[in-house]
N, C-alpha and C positions, 0 to 999 in steps of 0.2 A: 503494500502500501504506498501510498503517497505522490504519485505518477498520475494527473488530473488526466479525464479521459473529457470531462468537460466544464467549463466555466460560466457560470453565471454573473451579470453584474448586478449587484447590491446599491447603494449606497455610495456614492461617491466620495472624495474625501475631501472635495469640497463642501461638502453637505451644511446646510442652516443647521444649527442646535436645538434641538426642542427646547423648550420655555425652561427656563431654570438649569439650562445645566451648560458648565464650562469648558471650555478646550483640555483634553490632558496630553501633556507629552509623554509616551511614554506609558508603560498597562502597573500599574499599583495592584499589589495582592489582596483580596477581599475576602474575605468568607468564614465561615464560623465554625468554632471547634478545631481540630489538629487536621493536618494531611494525612488520610489514607497510604497504609504503605501497599504498594501494586503486586501482588501476586500470580503471576500469568499462568500457572497451571491452575488457581482456583477462581478465577474470572473469567465470568458468562456476564451475557446481555440478556434479559428476557422479556417476552411479550405474552401478556395476559388478561385476566377477564373476560371481557364482553367480545372474545374473538369468532372471526364468523363461523369458526369451524368448530369452536368449542374445546379446542385444545392450547396448551402450552404452549409459548414457541422460545428457541432458546440456543445462541451460538457463542462459540471458545471466544476466546482473546484471533485467536487464528483465525477462525471463522469470520471474525464479526469484521478485521481488518483485510479481510478479501473480498467484502462487500463493493459494490459498484462506490467509487473516489468520487466527488468535485469539490472546484473548489467557486466560494463567495467572498465577493469584497462587500463588504458589510461594516456597518458604524457598530459601536457597544458603546449604550448609554449606561449605566449605573445612575442606583436611587439616592446613592449619595452626593449625585451632582457631578461627576465629571462623564466628558465622551470620550470618547478616542473613535476615531475615524476614519473611513477608506482602507481596513486591516482587513487582510485576504486568509478566510478561514478555509482549510483543506478536513474533508470527512465524509462522510455517509449522511447523503438526504435523508431528513423524516419521511419523505414521500417513497425511498425505500424500502424501510422498512415498514411500513404502511403495503406495500406491492407483496411482500414477502408471507406476512403475516395481519392480513386485511382484519379490521374492525367489523363487529355485527352491524343489520344496516340501523339499530337505534342507538350508536352510540354517536355522543355530544361532544365528550370531552376528553381527556388521559391523565394520567398526573403519571409525572415521570419521576421516576425513585433513583437514588444517588444514594454511596456509602453513608451509613451509619442511621439509614431510615429518610436520609432527611428527602424531600420532597417537593414539587411543584406541578400543580394541575393548572391546564390549559384547553380554552378551547380548539375539540377540532379544526374546526378553520384555523385556530390559530398555529396549530401544530402541523401544519399542512402547505402554511402557506410559502410562497417560492423565498427560498432563502435559507428556512429552518433545516435548521445543519448538526447529525451527531459530528460535531468535531474531533480530530484526532491532532491537527494541524493548524497554526498559526504564519501568517508568511514563509512557508515552505519547510517550516523546521517543528517535530515534536511537540506540543504543547510540553511545558513544564509542569512535575508534579504540583507544583504548588498553583498552578493554572488549570488543573484538571485532568491532566492524564491520567490516563489514556483516551478518557472519551470526555468532555462536557456537550450538554446543547448549546446552540447558539440560534438564538427567536431574533432577528435585529430589529424587528417593527416592536417590539415590548423593550419593556426594562430587564436590565442584565440578571436579576433574579428569578425572571421567570426562566431560566435554562442554567439550571444546576452544575456545578463543577461532578468529575467524579461518577457519571452514569451508570446503573447498570439497569433498568430496562425502564419500560413502558407500561403502565396497565389503563386497559379501553375500560370506560366509564359509560354506563346509559344517563347518568345524572352526575351534577356538578357537586364537588368539593374542598375544600380548603385544602392546601399543602401548608408548608412549614412555615414561613414567613406569612404566607395569606391568614394566619390563627393566629399571626401576632402581631397585628393590626396592618398589615401589607393591602394594599387592593388586589381586590380579585382578576384585575384584570393585565394593570400595568402597563397601559399606553404611554409609554413618554410625550407625546406628542398633543396628547390630553393633560400630562403631568397627572396621571393617576399614581400617586403616590400611596395612598392612606385610605385602609377601610372605610373613614370617617369618610372619605368622597364618596363613595359610593353612590349611585342612582339604583332606581329600582328595575333590578336586571342584571345587576352588574356580579350579582353573587349567588352563591346556592339558596335554593326555599328554604327558608328553616320550618 
């Protein structure tokens, strides 16, 4: 893996910043908790929940890195108010995973699961949006452990917390429920262009029904 067969254009380096954001030179390390130790012989990537065939699907690290690879040029907007523009991300498109392990027709959301039980919920439309990528590389180099190696999710049109580091799988859901940060006061959707940072800003329909 690491040799792109396709390139998609996302936001360019001259992009306008979303409201409240500042341009960041370099890439700060931001995460909650320790950096997990990568053990390739134990690592797998799973798709489960409301799959079309009712089965669980999985790949070893070797199998996952053999999946279709593409690159996306896209910005990263952190809710802490810095934005990194025009990075090139390489990895497995979310759509390729969905093609291999399709969801049931009534799936509306996904929960992306990462190490230590960390999770982030996404609308299926956001998960399948152009540019959403299970990234393994940035600017042609493997991600570092601090930045999410071996896999982190990139969702360019949402705040960066919606794309967890150290991803281990995807759960298909027929109803929405909040992930780790969403349960702790962050906005359920997280659109930086609407400055959807915190749950108190949510409008009716933005969050799960109680």
